[in-house]
N, C-alpha and C positions, 0 to 999 in steps of 0.2 A: 575535411571534415564529413562526418557522416549525417545524412539528413535525418530529422527527427520530427514528429509531430503530436501533439495533446490532445487527447481524446477529453473533452469537456473544455469550454472557454470561461468558464464562471471563476469564482474568487480563487478555487483551489488549483484552479489550471493556470491561475496567474503565478499563486504561489510555485508550481512546479516549473512554470519559466524562468523563477528567481534560483531555482534551485540548479537548472541548466545553466545559467547564467554564473553562477558561482562555480561548476564541476569547469566551464569553460576559462575562468581565471586563474583556475592552476595550470590546466591544460586543455588546449583547443580541443574539442570532441565534438561535439553536435552543432549542425546547424539547424535551429528551429525555424521551419518553414511555415508554421502556421498550425491552426486549431482544427479540431473535428467536432462537430457537434450534431447532434440530431435535432435540436430545439432551436436554433439560431438560424438567421436568412444567411448565407454564402454573402463573403464579404464582409460581415459584421467584425469591426474591428476593438482592439483594445491597444494598450500602450505596447504589448508583446509580440502582437501579430494579428492575422486576420482568421476569418472561419473559412475554410477552404471546401467546404463539403459536409457529407454525413456520411455514414457508414458504407454506402455504396462506392466513395471516392476514394477510401483503402482499399475495397474490393475489385477495384477496377487499376489502380496505380501498377504502371508498368517497370518500376526500378524497385531496388532494395530500400527500405523505408523502416525505421524504427518508430513505435509508438509507445509512449505511456499513458496510461488510463487515469484521468482525476475526477476519480470518482470515488464518494467514500461509503458507497452501499455493496456488502460483499455479493448480495445476489445477482445485482446490475453489473458488476462487473465479470462475474462468472458469465449470465445470458450475454452480454457483447463480444467477450471473447471468443464464445462458442460460434458468433455470426461472422467473425474475421477470418474468410476462406482462402485468401490469397496468400500463397506459398513465398510471396516478396515482402511478406509483414513478419517484422520479429519485435521482440520485446524484452528490451536491456533492462539490466537493474541500474537504477540510479540512486546510489550513496551519495550524501552532502560530504564534503571533503573532511567538515570537523565531529563527523562521527567516532565515537571513542569504542575501539575494538580493543578487548584486552589481549587478543591472542588471534589474530587474523589467520594463520596458519589453520587453527580448527573452526574456522567458519565455513560452512557451508551452504550455499544457496543455490534457489534454481533460477527462475527467469522472471520478469515482468514486475519486481519488487521495488519498490519506491523509501528508501529509509532518510527522514529529513534530518534536519538540523538539531544536532544536541545529542542524538541519541546514544544510546551506551549499552554495549553488548560485550557481554562477559565470554568467557573461554567455553568451547565446544558446543554451540549454539549452530541448531540446523533450522532452516527455513526454506519452504517450500515454492510456490508460485504464486506470483499475482497478490502480494500482502503487501499494507499500506502502514508504514510506521511514521505517525506524526511526530514533531518536534517533543525532545525530549522523552521519549521510551525508553522504558529499561529493560533488557531481558538479562536473566540472572545466567549462571553456569547451567550446562546440560539441559537448555530449554529447547524444546522441539515443538516448530509449528509448523501447520500443514500449507493450505492452498485457501487464497479469495479471504484474508483475515482483514480487518482493520483495526489498527489500534489508535485511539485516540491522543492527545498531546498529555503528555507526562502518565501515561499507563503503565504501571509496572507489573511486570510477570516473574515472579521469581524464581529460584533455582529448580531443577529436576520438576517442572512442569511442562505437561505435553496438551499442546493446541491443536484442535482438530481443523475443519476446515469450515468457511461459511460463516466467522464470529465476527461480532461486534463489540469491543472493548471501549467504553465512554471516557471522557476528558477524567483525568488521576483516577481510573479504577486499579486495584491491587487484587492481584491472584497471588495466595502464599503458596509455599514451595512444596513441589513434591504432587502437586493437584494435576487433574485431568481435566481438561475443557473441552466438550463434545464436539456438537457440528450446529450449525446455524442457531446459536447460542448468542443473547446480547446483555451483556453486563453493563447496568446504568454508571452514570456520572456519579464520580466519589463512593463507589460501591466496592467493599471490600469480601472479595470470594475466599471463603475457609474452609470449603468443602468441593467434591467433584460435582460437578455439573450433568444436567442431564439435557439431551438435543431439544432444543425448539423451543427453549424458553427462555424467559426475560430475568436475570436476577439483579436485585435493586436493593440496596441499603447497606449498613454497616453493622453488623456482618449483612451481606447479602442474602436477601429471599429469594424463594421461587415465586415465579407470578407468569401466569399466561400470555404467550405473546398476543 
């Protein structure tokens, strides 16, 4: 099995440990050796493992090591990835066994993505790097998603939608078909986006209205 660590030892990190266990139950793939955390002391433990150290641990590691980032802040994910300089470190995609792919052959994906339990991905979907799809997220046909996006539980992205980089989609948010979501946009909880968004704004409500970040 391949060694893997989880960056972030909080509740979300424990959920990713559960995801890794689920993947291993189907096919033995990953050996979870512990967590990386910049805020917790070394040897801090939870049910799934202990904290091995901070980012310096990764940059000094002398063997191949997979890293999955358990942080739900797009900007922070981007910042952390840029600080990991060790060529031995790599970022696999973690996909829950029960993700429903309409046509996996037309699915295009980069690296470092996490797709949680119960997600639904239609045909001809393209995903970039370091995106997080929490439980029950749905992507329609011909959806294109860039890098460093976080989609909260049960978010819905309708068909022919283009999503840029560094965006956050709140719990049960909805984007209607054919729209363009730019960069550094936040979509509020239960909000419905019916128009293209502008960069660097919060959108909230049903229909969602633009609010300054």
